[in-house]
NUBA-153641 format. One record per residue (C-alpha): residue in one letter; residue number from 0; x, y, z. Coordinates in steps of 0.1 Angstrom, whole numbers, plus 5000, padded with zeros to 4 digits. Layout:
<atoms>
+------+------+------+-------+------+
| resn | resi | east | north |   up |
+------+------+------+-------+------+
|    a |  NUM |    X |     Y |    Z |
...
+------+------+------+-------+------+
</atoms>
This chain:
<atoms>
+------+------+------+-------+------+
| resn | resi | east | north |   up |
+------+------+------+-------+------+
|    m |    0 | 5597 |  7674 | 7854 |
|    s |    1 | 5624 |  7666 | 7830 |
|    n |    2 | 5627 |  7646 | 7798 |
|    r |    3 | 5591 |  7650 | 7789 |
|    r |    4 | 5583 |  7632 | 7757 |
|    f |    5 | 5561 |  7648 | 7730 |
|    e |    6 | 5544 |  7630 | 7701 |
|    m |    7 | 5552 |  7645 | 7667 |
|    y |    8 | 5516 |  7656 | 7662 |
|    d |    9 | 5517 |  7675 | 7695 |
|    d |   10 | 5547 |  7694 | 7682 |
|    r |   11 | 5528 |  7701 | 7650 |
|    q |   12 | 5500 |  7716 | 7671 |
|    i |   13 | 5524 |  7739 | 7689 |
|    i |   14 | 5540 |  7751 | 7656 |
|    h |   15 | 5505 |  7756 | 7642 |
|    r |   16 | 5496 |  7778 | 7672 |
|    i |   17 | 5528 |  7798 | 7667 |
|    r |   18 | 5520 |  7803 | 7631 |
|    m |   19 | 5486 |  7816 | 7641 |
|    g |   20 | 5503 |  7844 | 7660 |
|    q |   21 | 5500 |  7832 | 7696 |
|    t |   22 | 5526 |  7840 | 7721 |
|    d |   23 | 5544 |  7815 | 7743 |
|    r |   24 | 5523 |  7828 | 7773 |
|    e |   25 | 5490 |  7824 | 7754 |
|    i |   26 | 5499 |  7788 | 7744 |
|    s |   27 | 5510 |  7779 | 7779 |
|    r |   28 | 5476 |  7791 | 7793 |
|    t |   29 | 5458 |  7765 | 7772 |
|    g |   30 | 5477 |  7738 | 7790 |
|    a |   31 | 5492 |  7723 | 7759 |
|    v |   32 | 5528 |  7730 | 7769 |
|    g |   33 | 5549 |  7752 | 7792 |
|    r |   34 | 5564 |  7785 | 7781 |
|    v |   35 | 5600 |  7772 | 7783 |
|    k |   36 | 5592 |  7742 | 7761 |
|    c |   37 | 5572 |  7764 | 7737 |
|    s |   38 | 5601 |  7788 | 7733 |
|    q |   39 | 5624 |  7759 | 7724 |
|    i |   40 | 5599 |  7746 | 7698 |
|    r |   41 | 5596 |  7782 | 7684 |
|    a |   42 | 5634 |  7785 | 7681 |
|    v |   43 | 5637 |  7752 | 7662 |
|    a |   44 | 5608 |  7762 | 7639 |
|    l |   45 | 5623 |  7796 | 7632 |
|    e |   46 | 5656 |  7780 | 7624 |
|    k |   47 | 5640 |  7756 | 7600 |
|    g |   48 | 5618 |  7782 | 7584 |
|    w |   49 | 5586 |  7765 | 7594 |
|    l |   50 | 5568 |  7797 | 7606 |
|    a |   51 | 5561 |  7810 | 7571 |
|    s |   52 | 5523 |  7808 | 7567 |
|    d |   53 | 5526 |  7803 | 7529 |
|    r |   54 | 5546 |  7770 | 7534 |
|    p |   55 | 5530 |  7737 | 7545 |
|    l |   56 | 5540 |  7722 | 7578 |
|    p |   57 | 5567 |  7695 | 7575 |
|    d |   58 | 5557 |  7658 | 7579 |
|    d |   59 | 5562 |  7638 | 7610 |
|    t |   60 | 5594 |  7623 | 7598 |
|    v |   61 | 5611 |  7657 | 7594 |
|    l |   62 | 5598 |  7668 | 7628 |
|    a |   63 | 5611 |  7636 | 7644 |
|    e |   64 | 5646 |  7643 | 7630 |
|    a |   65 | 5645 |  7680 | 7641 |
|    f |   66 | 5635 |  7673 | 7677 |
|    a |   67 | 5654 |  7640 | 7682 |
|    g |   68 | 5673 |  7639 | 7715 |
|    k |   69 | 5662 |  7674 | 7725 |
|    t |   70 | 5650 |  7675 | 7761 |
|    i |   71 | 5645 |  7703 | 7786 |
|    d |   72 | 5644 |  7706 | 7823 |
|    n |   73 | 5615 |  7728 | 7835 |
|    p |   74 | 5626 |  7753 | 7861 |
|    t |   75 | 5614 |  7745 | 7896 |
|    h |   76 | 5594 |  7771 | 7916 |
|    e |   77 | 5597 |  7779 | 7952 |
|    s |   78 | 5568 |  7768 | 7975 |
|    k |   79 | 5544 |  7795 | 7988 |
|    c |   80 | 5548 |  7779 | 8022 |
|    q |   81 | 5586 |  7785 | 8024 |
|    d |   82 | 5582 |  7817 | 8044 |
|    h |   83 | 5561 |  7799 | 8070 |
|    e |   84 | 5585 |  7769 | 8073 |
|    e |   85 | 5592 |  7772 | 8110 |
|    q |   86 | 5555 |  7778 | 8119 |
|    i |   87 | 5544 |  7748 | 8099 |
|    k |   88 | 5570 |  7726 | 8116 |
|    t |   89 | 5556 |  7737 | 8150 |
|    w |   90 | 5521 |  7729 | 8139 |
|    v |   91 | 5531 |  7694 | 8126 |
|    e |   92 | 5549 |  7686 | 8158 |
|    g |   93 | 5518 |  7696 | 8178 |
|    g |   94 | 5495 |  7675 | 8156 |
|    v |   95 | 5477 |  7705 | 8140 |
|    r |   96 | 5458 |  7696 | 8109 |
|    r |   97 | 5443 |  7716 | 8080 |
|    l |   98 | 5475 |  7737 | 8076 |
|    a |   99 | 5464 |  7753 | 8044 |
|    q |  100 | 5433 |  7767 | 8060 |
|    r |  101 | 5453 |  7781 | 8089 |
|    l |  102 | 5476 |  7798 | 8064 |
|    g |  103 | 5446 |  7814 | 8047 |
|    y |  104 | 5451 |  7798 | 8013 |
|    h |  105 | 5416 |  7784 | 8010 |
|    e |  106 | 5394 |  7813 | 8002 |
|    k |  107 | 5359 |  7814 | 7988 |
|    p |  108 | 5360 |  7808 | 7950 |
|    v |  109 | 5355 |  7838 | 7928 |
|    s |  110 | 5352 |  7840 | 7890 |
|    c |  111 | 5353 |  7866 | 7863 |
|    v |  112 | 5335 |  7871 | 7830 |
|    l |  113 | 5353 |  7858 | 7799 |
|    h |  114 | 5353 |  7883 | 7770 |
|    f |  115 | 5359 |  7874 | 7734 |
|    d |  116 | 5364 |  7895 | 7703 |
|    p |  117 | 5343 |  7890 | 7671 |
|    g |  118 | 5353 |  7858 | 7653 |
|    e |  119 | 5378 |  7849 | 7681 |
|    a |  120 | 5363 |  7817 | 7695 |
|    a |  121 | 5334 |  7792 | 7695 |
|    q |  122 | 5324 |  7767 | 7721 |
|    v |  123 | 5314 |  7731 | 7713 |
|    d |  124 | 5295 |  7705 | 7733 |
|    f |  125 | 5272 |  7675 | 7731 |
|    g |  126 | 5239 |  7672 | 7749 |
|    k |  127 | 5212 |  7645 | 7753 |
|    g |  128 | 5188 |  7645 | 7724 |
|    p |  129 | 5154 |  7631 | 7718 |
|    d |  130 | 5146 |  7594 | 7714 |
|    i |  131 | 5139 |  7586 | 7677 |
|    q |  132 | 5125 |  7555 | 7662 |
|    d |  133 | 5145 |  7539 | 7633 |
|    v |  134 | 5123 |  7539 | 7602 |
|    f |  135 | 5138 |  7505 | 7590 |
|    s |  136 | 5140 |  7484 | 7622 |
|    g |  137 | 5114 |  7502 | 7643 |
|    v |  138 | 5138 |  7503 | 7672 |
|    i |  139 | 5139 |  7534 | 7693 |
|    h |  140 | 5174 |  7549 | 7696 |
|    k |  141 | 5190 |  7575 | 7718 |
|    t |  142 | 5204 |  7606 | 7701 |
|    w |  143 | 5228 |  7635 | 7709 |
|    i |  144 | 5226 |  7672 | 7701 |
|    f |  145 | 5259 |  7687 | 7688 |
|    v |  146 | 5260 |  7725 | 7695 |
|    m |  147 | 5286 |  7750 | 7684 |
|    t |  148 | 5281 |  7785 | 7698 |
|    l |  149 | 5300 |  7816 | 7686 |
|    c |  150 | 5313 |  7833 | 7718 |
|    f |  151 | 5307 |  7869 | 7707 |
|    s |  152 | 5273 |  7868 | 7690 |
|    r |  153 | 5259 |  7836 | 7706 |
|    h |  154 | 5247 |  7825 | 7672 |
|    m |  155 | 5247 |  7787 | 7672 |
|    y |  156 | 5248 |  7757 | 7649 |
|    a |  157 | 5230 |  7726 | 7662 |
|    e |  158 | 5226 |  7690 | 7648 |
|    i |  159 | 5211 |  7658 | 7661 |
|    v |  160 | 5233 |  7627 | 7656 |
|    w |  161 | 5232 |  7590 | 7666 |
|    d |  162 | 5266 |  7589 | 7684 |
|    q |  163 | 5296 |  7608 | 7697 |
|    k |  164 | 5322 |  7590 | 7677 |
|    t |  165 | 5353 |  7608 | 7664 |
|    a |  166 | 5340 |  7606 | 7627 |
|    t |  167 | 5307 |  7622 | 7638 |
|    w |  168 | 5326 |  7649 | 7658 |
|    l |  169 | 5347 |  7658 | 7628 |
|    s |  170 | 5318 |  7658 | 7604 |
|    c |  171 | 5297 |  7681 | 7626 |
|    h |  172 | 5326 |  7706 | 7628 |
|    r |  173 | 5328 |  7707 | 7590 |
|    r |  174 | 5290 |  7713 | 7586 |
|    a |  175 | 5291 |  7740 | 7614 |
|    f |  176 | 5319 |  7759 | 7596 |
|    e |  177 | 5299 |  7757 | 7563 |
|    f |  178 | 5268 |  7769 | 7581 |
|    f |  179 | 5286 |  7799 | 7595 |
|    g |  180 | 5305 |  7805 | 7563 |
|    g |  181 | 5338 |  7808 | 7581 |
|    i |  182 | 5360 |  7795 | 7609 |
|    p |  183 | 5367 |  7809 | 7644 |
|    r |  184 | 5403 |  7812 | 7654 |
|    k |  185 | 5398 |  7791 | 7685 |
|    i |  186 | 5375 |  7762 | 7694 |
|    i |  187 | 5368 |  7757 | 7731 |
|    i |  188 | 5358 |  7721 | 7740 |
|    d |  189 | 5355 |  7699 | 7770 |
|    n |  190 | 5374 |  7666 | 7774 |
|    a |  191 | 5352 |  7642 | 7753 |
|    k |  192 | 5370 |  7611 | 7741 |
|    c |  193 | 5363 |  7620 | 7705 |
|    a |  194 | 5385 |  7651 | 7709 |
|    i |  195 | 5409 |  7646 | 7739 |
|    t |  196 | 5425 |  7612 | 7746 |
|    k |  197 | 5439 |  7623 | 7780 |
|    a |  198 | 5423 |  7649 | 7801 |
|    c |  199 | 5448 |  7669 | 7821 |
|    y |  200 | 5450 |  7704 | 7836 |
|    h |  201 | 5485 |  7711 | 7823 |
|    d |  202 | 5492 |  7686 | 7795 |
|    p |  203 | 5460 |  7674 | 7777 |
|    e |  204 | 5465 |  7651 | 7748 |
|    v |  205 | 5445 |  7659 | 7717 |
|    q |  206 | 5430 |  7632 | 7696 |
|    r |  207 | 5452 |  7628 | 7665 |
|    s |  208 | 5423 |  7630 | 7641 |
|    y |  209 | 5410 |  7663 | 7657 |
|    g |  210 | 5445 |  7677 | 7656 |
|    e |  211 | 5447 |  7672 | 7618 |
|    l |  212 | 5413 |  7688 | 7614 |
|    a |  213 | 5424 |  7719 | 7633 |
|    e |  214 | 5456 |  7721 | 7612 |
|    g |  215 | 5436 |  7718 | 7580 |
|    y |  216 | 5410 |  7744 | 7589 |
|    g |  217 | 5434 |  7767 | 7607 |
|    f |  218 | 5419 |  7769 | 7642 |
|    v |  219 | 5434 |  7763 | 7676 |
|    i |  220 | 5420 |  7737 | 7700 |
|    s |  221 | 5415 |  7750 | 7736 |
|    p |  222 | 5403 |  7722 | 7760 |
|    c |  223 | 5388 |  7732 | 7793 |
|    p |  224 | 5404 |  7720 | 7825 |
|    p |  225 | 5389 |  7687 | 7838 |
|    r |  226 | 5357 |  7691 | 7858 |
|    d |  227 | 5355 |  7728 | 7850 |
|    p |  228 | 5325 |  7733 | 7826 |
|    k |  229 | 5322 |  7770 | 7835 |
|    k |  230 | 5350 |  7777 | 7810 |
|    k |  231 | 5325 |  7769 | 7782 |
|    g |  232 | 5294 |  7782 | 7798 |
|    r |  233 | 5280 |  7798 | 7767 |
|    v |  234 | 5276 |  7765 | 7748 |
|    e |  235 | 5264 |  7748 | 7780 |
|    s |  236 | 5236 |  7774 | 7781 |
|    g |  237 | 5230 |  7769 | 7744 |
|    v |  238 | 5226 |  7731 | 7749 |
|    k |  239 | 5201 |  7737 | 7777 |
|    y |  240 | 5182 |  7762 | 7755 |
|    v |  241 | 5179 |  7737 | 7727 |
|    k |  242 | 5168 |  7709 | 7750 |
|    s |  243 | 5142 |  7730 | 7768 |
|    n |  244 | 5128 |  7751 | 7739 |
|    f |  245 | 5131 |  7729 | 7708 |
|    v |  246 | 5128 |  7692 | 7718 |
|    p |  247 | 5096 |  7693 | 7739 |
|    l |  248 | 5062 |  7690 | 7722 |
|    r |  249 | 5078 |  7680 | 7688 |
|    t |  250 | 5075 |  7647 | 7669 |
|    f |  251 | 5105 |  7635 | 7648 |
|    r |  252 | 5101 |  7608 | 7621 |
|    s |  253 | 5138 |  7604 | 7616 |
|    v |  254 | 5172 |  7621 | 7622 |
|    a |  255 | 5169 |  7639 | 7588 |
|    d |  256 | 5135 |  7652 | 7597 |
|    s |  257 | 5146 |  7663 | 7632 |
|    n |  258 | 5176 |  7682 | 7617 |
|    q |  259 | 5155 |  7699 | 7592 |
|    q |  260 | 5132 |  7711 | 7619 |
|    l |  261 | 5161 |  7721 | 7641 |
|    l |  262 | 5178 |  7742 | 7614 |
|    s |  263 | 5146 |  7761 | 7608 |
|    w |  264 | 5142 |  7767 | 7645 |
|    v |  265 | 5177 |  7780 | 7648 |
|    m |  266 | 5173 |  7805 | 7620 |
|    e |  267 | 5137 |  7816 | 7628 |
|    t |  268 | 5134 |  7814 | 7666 |
|    a |  269 | 5168 |  7810 | 7683 |
|    g |  270 | 5186 |  7834 | 7660 |
|    n |  271 | 5159 |  7861 | 7664 |
|    r |  272 | 5154 |  7861 | 7701 |
|    i |  273 | 5167 |  7888 | 7724 |
|    h |  274 | 5196 |  7872 | 7741 |
|    g |  275 | 5196 |  7875 | 7779 |
|    t |  276 | 5233 |  7887 | 7781 |
|    t |  277 | 5239 |  7906 | 7749 |
|    r |  278 | 5204 |  7921 | 7748 |
|    q |  279 | 5206 |  7917 | 7710 |
|    k |  280 | 5195 |  7892 | 7684 |
|    p |  281 | 5222 |  7866 | 7678 |
|    l |  282 | 5216 |  7864 | 7641 |
|    a |  283 | 5218 |  7901 | 7636 |
|    l |  284 | 5249 |  7905 | 7658 |
|    f |  285 | 5265 |  7876 | 7639 |
|    a |  286 | 5259 |  7893 | 7605 |
|    e |  287 | 5272 |  7927 | 7618 |
|    s |  288 | 5302 |  7917 | 7639 |
|    d |  289 | 5311 |  7880 | 7639 |
|    k |  290 | 5310 |  7870 | 7603 |
|    p |  291 | 5334 |  7896 | 7589 |
|    f |  292 | 5361 |  7884 | 7613 |
|    l |  293 | 5357 |  7846 | 7607 |
|    k |  294 | 5385 |  7830 | 7587 |
|    p |  295 | 5374 |  7821 | 7551 |
|    l |  296 | 5367 |  7784 | 7543 |
|    p |  297 | 5395 |  7766 | 7523 |
|    d |  298 | 5389 |  7763 | 7486 |
|    v |  299 | 5391 |  7725 | 7489 |
|    p |  300 | 5373 |  7709 | 7518 |
|    v |  301 | 5396 |  7694 | 7544 |
|    e |  302 | 5397 |  7656 | 7541 |
|    l |  303 | 5383 |  7641 | 7572 |
|    s |  304 | 5403 |  7612 | 7587 |
|    v |  305 | 5402 |  7593 | 7619 |
|    w |  306 | 5432 |  7577 | 7637 |
|    y |  307 | 5430 |  7546 | 7658 |
|    g |  308 | 5456 |  7524 | 7675 |
|    v |  309 | 5451 |  7488 | 7663 |
|    k |  310 | 5468 |  7455 | 7669 |
|    v |  311 | 5478 |  7430 | 7642 |
|    h |  312 | 5463 |  7397 | 7650 |
|    g |  313 | 5480 |  7363 | 7644 |
|    n |  314 | 5462 |  7360 | 7610 |
|    c |  315 | 5480 |  7392 | 7598 |
|    h |  316 | 5449 |  7414 | 7599 |
|    v |  317 | 5437 |  7443 | 7619 |
|    q |  318 | 5400 |  7450 | 7627 |
|    f |  319 | 5383 |  7483 | 7622 |
|    e |  320 | 5346 |  7488 | 7624 |
|    k |  321 | 5339 |  7450 | 7620 |
|    c |  322 | 5360 |  7448 | 7588 |
|    y |  323 | 5395 |  7433 | 7584 |
|    y |  324 | 5426 |  7447 | 7567 |
|    s |  325 | 5459 |  7428 | 7562 |
|    a |  326 | 5493 |  7440 | 7574 |
|    p |  327 | 5528 |  7425 | 7567 |
|    y |  328 | 5532 |  7392 | 7586 |
|    k |  329 | 5564 |  7404 | 7602 |
|    l |  330 | 5543 |  7429 | 7622 |
|    a |  331 | 5520 |  7403 | 7637 |
|    h |  332 | 5510 |  7409 | 7673 |
|    q |  333 | 5523 |  7445 | 7672 |
|    r |  334 | 5504 |  7477 | 7675 |
|    l |  335 | 5500 |  7500 | 7645 |
|    w |  336 | 5483 |  7533 | 7637 |
|    l |  337 | 5452 |  7531 | 7614 |
|    k |  338 | 5441 |  7562 | 7594 |
|    a |  339 | 5407 |  7559 | 7578 |
|    t |  340 | 5391 |  7583 | 7554 |
|    d |  341 | 5358 |  7579 | 7536 |
|    s |  342 | 5374 |  7558 | 7509 |
|    i |  343 | 5409 |  7547 | 7521 |
|    v |  344 | 5424 |  7529 | 7551 |
|    k |  345 | 5461 |  7532 | 7558 |
|    l |  346 | 5483 |  7514 | 7583 |
|    y |  347 | 5514 |  7530 | 7598 |
|    d |  348 | 5542 |  7515 | 7619 |
|    d |  349 | 5552 |  7546 | 7638 |
|    l |  350 | 5558 |  7570 | 7609 |
|    s |  351 | 5562 |  7544 | 7581 |
|    l |  352 | 5533 |  7536 | 7558 |
|    v |  353 | 5531 |  7498 | 7556 |
|    a |  354 | 5497 |  7491 | 7540 |
|    t |  355 | 5469 |  7509 | 7520 |
|    h |  356 | 5434 |  7494 | 7515 |
|    p |  357 | 5401 |  7505 | 7501 |
|    r |  358 | 5377 |  7511 | 7529 |
|    l |  359 | 5352 |  7483 | 7534 |
|    c |  360 | 5316 |  7488 | 7543 |
|    k |  361 | 5301 |  7453 | 7548 |
|    p |  362 | 5308 |  7439 | 7583 |
|    g |  363 | 5329 |  7408 | 7582 |
|    s |  364 | 5345 |  7415 | 7549 |
|    y |  365 | 5383 |  7412 | 7543 |
|    s |  366 | 5408 |  7432 | 7523 |
|    t |  367 | 5439 |  7410 | 7520 |
|    i |  368 | 5471 |  7417 | 7501 |
|    d |  369 | 5490 |  7385 | 7491 |
|    e |  370 | 5524 |  7400 | 7498 |
|    h |  371 | 5514 |  7405 | 7535 |
|    m |  372 | 5509 |  7368 | 7541 |
|    p |  373 | 5537 |  7344 | 7551 |
|    p |  374 | 5554 |  7325 | 7523 |
|    e |  375 | 5538 |  7292 | 7531 |
|    a |  376 | 5503 |  7308 | 7530 |
|    i |  377 | 5511 |  7324 | 7497 |
|    a |  378 | 5522 |  7290 | 7483 |
|    w |  379 | 5490 |  7274 | 7495 |
|    k |  380 | 5469 |  7301 | 7479 |
|    l |  381 | 5488 |  7305 | 7445 |
|    q |  382 | 5501 |  7270 | 7439 |
|    d |  383 | 5467 |  7254 | 7434 |
|    t |  384 | 5457 |  7222 | 7416 |
|    p |  385 | 5459 |  7236 | 7380 |
|    w |  386 | 5493 |  7251 | 7388 |
|    c |  387 | 5507 |  7218 | 7402 |
|    l |  388 | 5494 |  7198 | 7371 |
|    s |  389 | 5510 |  7224 | 7348 |
|    q |  390 | 5543 |  7223 | 7366 |
|    s |  391 | 5544 |  7185 | 7367 |
|    q |  392 | 5540 |  7183 | 7329 |
|    a |  393 | 5572 |  7203 | 7325 |
|    v |  394 | 5590 |  7178 | 7347 |
|    g |  395 | 5579 |  7146 | 7329 |
|    v |  396 | 5553 |  7120 | 7322 |
|    a |  397 | 5559 |  7101 | 7355 |
|    c |  398 | 5558 |  7132 | 7376 |
|    h |  399 | 5526 |  7143 | 7360 |
|    e |  400 | 5510 |  7109 | 7366 |
|    v |  401 | 5520 |  7110 | 7403 |
|    i |  402 | 5504 |  7145 | 7407 |
|    r |  403 | 5473 |  7134 | 7388 |
|    k |  404 | 5469 |  7103 | 7411 |
|    l |  405 | 5473 |  7124 | 7442 |
|    f |  406 | 5445 |  7148 | 7431 |
|    g |  407 | 5424 |  7118 | 7421 |
|    d |  408 | 5419 |  7108 | 7457 |
|    s |  409 | 5382 |  7113 | 7466 |
|    v |  410 | 5388 |  7112 | 7504 |
|    m |  411 | 5420 |  7133 | 7511 |
|    d |  412 | 5433 |  7167 | 7499 |
|    h |  413 | 5469 |  7161 | 7488 |
|    l |  414 | 5477 |  7197 | 7477 |
|    r |  415 | 5505 |  7201 | 7502 |
|    a |  416 | 5520 |  7168 | 7492 |
|    a |  417 | 5519 |  7177 | 7455 |
|    q |  418 | 5535 |  7211 | 7462 |
|    g |  419 | 5562 |  7194 | 7482 |
|    i |  420 | 5570 |  7169 | 7455 |
|    l |  421 | 5573 |  7197 | 7429 |
|    r |  422 | 5596 |  7217 | 7452 |
|    l |  423 | 5620 |  7187 | 7453 |
|    s |  424 | 5630 |  7196 | 7417 |
|    k |  425 | 5647 |  7228 | 7430 |
|    k |  426 | 5671 |  7207 | 7451 |
|    y |  427 | 5676 |  7176 | 7430 |
|    g |  428 | 5667 |  7188 | 7395 |
|    p |  429 | 5638 |  7177 | 7372 |
|    v |  430 | 5656 |  7147 | 7357 |
|    r |  431 | 5662 |  7130 | 7391 |
|    l |  432 | 5626 |  7139 | 7402 |
|    e |  433 | 5612 |  7123 | 7371 |
|    r |  434 | 5632 |  7090 | 7377 |
|    a |  435 | 5621 |  7091 | 7414 |
|    c |  436 | 5585 |  7094 | 7404 |
|    l |  437 | 5589 |  7066 | 7379 |
|    r |  438 | 5602 |  7043 | 7406 |
|    a |  439 | 5574 |  7054 | 7430 |
|    l |  440 | 5549 |  7045 | 7404 |
|    q |  441 | 5565 |  7011 | 7398 |
|    f |  442 | 5561 |  7002 | 7435 |
|    d |  443 | 5527 |  7020 | 7438 |
|    n |  444 | 5540 |  7043 | 7466 |
|    i |  445 | 5535 |  7079 | 7455 |
|    k |  446 | 5536 |  7095 | 7490 |
|    y |  447 | 5557 |  7126 | 7493 |
|    i |  448 | 5580 |  7111 | 7520 |
|    s |  449 | 5587 |  7081 | 7498 |
|    i |  450 | 5597 |  7102 | 7468 |
|    k |  451 | 5619 |  7124 | 7490 |
|    n |  452 | 5636 |  7093 | 7505 |
|    i |  453 | 5643 |  7079 | 7470 |
|    l |  454 | 5661 |  7111 | 7461 |
|    k |  455 | 5678 |  7115 | 7494 |
|    r |  456 | 5693 |  7080 | 7493 |
|    g |  457 | 5701 |  7082 | 7456 |
|    i |  458 | 5679 |  7051 | 7448 |
|    d |  459 | 5667 |  7069 | 7417 |
|    q |  460 | 5702 |  7064 | 7402 |
|    l |  461 | 5698 |  7026 | 7403 |
|    p |  462 | 5684 |  7007 | 7373 |
|    l |  463 | 5647 |  6999 | 7375 |
|    e |  464 | 5638 |  6963 | 7383 |
|    p |  465 | 5609 |  6943 | 7370 |
|    n |  466 | 5578 |  6951 | 7390 |
|    l |  467 | 5572 |  6921 | 7413 |
|    f |  468 | 5539 |  6934 | 7423 |
|    s |  469 | 5525 |  6936 | 7387 |
|    p |  470 | 5499 |  6909 | 7379 |
|    p |  471 | 5510 |  6881 | 7354 |
|    p |  472 | 5498 |  6886 | 7318 |
|    l |  473 | 5465 |  6869 | 7309 |
|    s |  474 | 5466 |  6837 | 7288 |
|    e |  475 | 5456 |  6837 | 7251 |
|    a |  476 | 5422 |  6821 | 7260 |
|    y |  477 | 5413 |  6854 | 7277 |
|    t |  478 | 5426 |  6877 | 7250 |
|    s |  479 | 5412 |  6860 | 7219 |
|    g |  480 | 5380 |  6842 | 7209 |
|    r |  481 | 5351 |  6840 | 7186 |
|    f |  482 | 5327 |  6860 | 7207 |
|    l |  483 | 5352 |  6884 | 7224 |
|    r |  484 | 5343 |  6921 | 7220 |
|    l |  485 | 5365 |  6950 | 7230 |
|    h |  486 | 5352 |  6974 | 7257 |
|    s |  487 | 5355 |  7004 | 7234 |
|    e |  488 | 5330 |  6989 | 7210 |
|    e |  489 | 5294 |  7002 | 7213 |
|    r |  490 | 5268 |  6977 | 7224 |
|    r |  491 | 5245 |  6968 | 7196 |
|    p |  492 | 5208 |  6974 | 7202 |
|    a |  493 | 5188 |  6942 | 7210 |
|    l |  494 | 5166 |  6930 | 7181 |
+------+------+------+-------+------+
</atoms>
C-alpha cells in the first residue's frame, strides 16, 4: 500500500521508540509501522538530531514540516501459492473448494510461552468489579477493576474505578507507577477505546492522550492484535484472581473503602502467595529482580491531558463534559482538537492553538471570550443602554433626547435601534446626526429608519419649519388667576 498517511503524534511515537533503543524489526513487530517506513523515520530523525535522549522531542509543527510530502511504497511480497499456480487453476476449473486446506496451510494452532526480562514489560486490563452503592444518592453503580501486572514477577497493582474513560485510564497508570516506584519499558494492552482509537493487526492507532502519557513517562505502548487476548494472559489471569479471591464475601461502603481493602489485600495476600508459574512470592521476586530494573519516576509528575475531537456549533461554542467553551466564530461548524487538563482546556485547529479556557466543573456553565463572537454579537453585548446614552450626549442634546425616549418605551426593547442611530454618525458625522434628530423630534418620529432617511435624502440640511403638529398656546385665562397654583408647589395640609 502506498502513500499511507501518518498523524504527527504517530511519528512522535515511532521516534520515541527509536530513542528507547528499539530496532526497526522490534518496532514493526508491535504493528505500529512497517520496517521500511520505520527506517525512513529513523533517517529523518537522525538527520535532524532528534535521537539524542537529552533533548526534548520537537513539536508537531516541526514534525509536519520535516515529513511533509514524504511518501513510501511498501515492497510487495510474492504469494505463497505462486509455486502451485497450475494446480490451483485445475482445482478452480473443476469446482474444488477449500483450496487452502488442500495445500496444507491450515494446521492446528500452536503457541509458545512469552518470556520477559525484569523491568521489561507490564500488562494492563480492566475487569468487572463489584456493585457499590453511592453514599450520597443511594443508587447502586457498576464498577471496574483496573489491574497492572508486571510480567516478570507477577506483582500487581489493582484499583476499583467507576468508569473506563480516558482520564480514568491515565490516572490509574500514574498511580500504578507510583505504587511500583518505577516504570516498565513496555506496557502491553488490549484495544480498549480509552487507549486505542482504531484496532488493527498491522496499523493500530493510539489514543492521542495515551501517546502523550507514554512519551512523558518514557514507556512504549504495545497493543495486542484484535481478538487475541492470549498475548496478555498474565494480566488476564490477574484480573480473574482478583475477581475470584478478593471480591466475594466482602462488603464495600464506597469506592475509597474498597480500594483501601484492595491495596491491603494485594500487599498481604496476593503479593505473598506462591505463584503457580514462578513458584515464588510475587512481592519478594519484585523486590529482588523487577524493581531495580524499572525506570525511575520523573522528578515532576507528568501532566495528564485528554484529547477529544469536537465540533464548533453555530453559537461558536464546543461542548465538553456538559460544559461549553467558545471558539473563534470563523471556525463555526468545523471540527477541532480539544485538550483538557485538570485546570485548562485548549482548542486546536490542526496544529494551531486557537483558544484557551479555564476548565469548568458545573454542568451547563459557559466560558466565553468576547473576541470569539461575531461583531454584531459583540456590539449587542458591549454597546448596552448606559453606553448608548453616554455616546448620544457627545453628539448633542437632540440625539440624547431621541435615545432617551427610545429607552423610555415600557413595551419594546429599542437597543438595536439606538445602536443603529449612533452608528449613523460614522457615515454622516455628529453635526448632521444632531440636526436629523432635531427634525425627527419636531415631527415626533424617532424611528431609526426615519432618521436614516432624513440623512440619506439630505433633509437635515433644510431649515426647520414651525411644527404644525404642536398644540396652540393656552390663553391667559388658563395661565394666570387668583387661585392658580403651580404644580411644583407643595400641597398645604388641610386645616
